[in-house]
Steps between C-alpha positions, in 0.01 A plus 500: 500500500814296546755607759770531228297756295451733803852651496484551121155698552650704776812591295281592196283726718781661670675576175177637349442723798868627495466570117174700565658701776801584299297621193345759738830696508553492121371655178328812612569835321721758642802503726326524838236286690523186294318281753133469411391606836625855415426518138207748552654703776633855464770630733597857497814649654481871528681795650245767590522848634195673657461883512290677769526880533821524301673224715595171365547165660537133375171305480485134603196353346564149641414629847138544363467141405371229735765312690661237286396652163774580255321473165426867383390532145414844330127503610606442857760751491264752354238426769762562774621825329128623464438433868813686611399807291130485601585480865715808472833330607663620179418768230680314226703173466758433238756215436622224269573136507442166326211274449588131496269220365502180292557720189815644629599852646354834407562842634228659700473875604285698739431853371275738693357205707415290193642169404648501158622191304 
C-alpha cells in the first residue's frame, strides 16, 4: 500500500468507528437507558416499609445485593422480599416506586410482600 493511501485509510476507519459508537446511543425506545448496553436491564427504585409485630421500619433492599450491584428488576426484588419474609425478619413488606427500562418508566407496587407491576 502506498504511503499516501495510509492516512486516508486511517481517517476512514476512524470515522467508521466513531459513527458506529455514536449509533449506540440513539434510536432505542423509551426515555431511559438508550445505550445498547442497558437496553435489557430493569432498574427499580422503591420505597419499602417492613412490618414486624406491629412495628414498622424502612427496608433497604440494596443492602441484600452483592457489593457493586445496582440492577434490581422485579424478579430480584421479589426474591429479596421472599427471603426477608421467610427468615422472619418481617411479617409483611409494602411500598411503591418506579421501574425503569428501555421501554420507559412504569409504576411498581409492593403489596403484602408481592411485587405488582
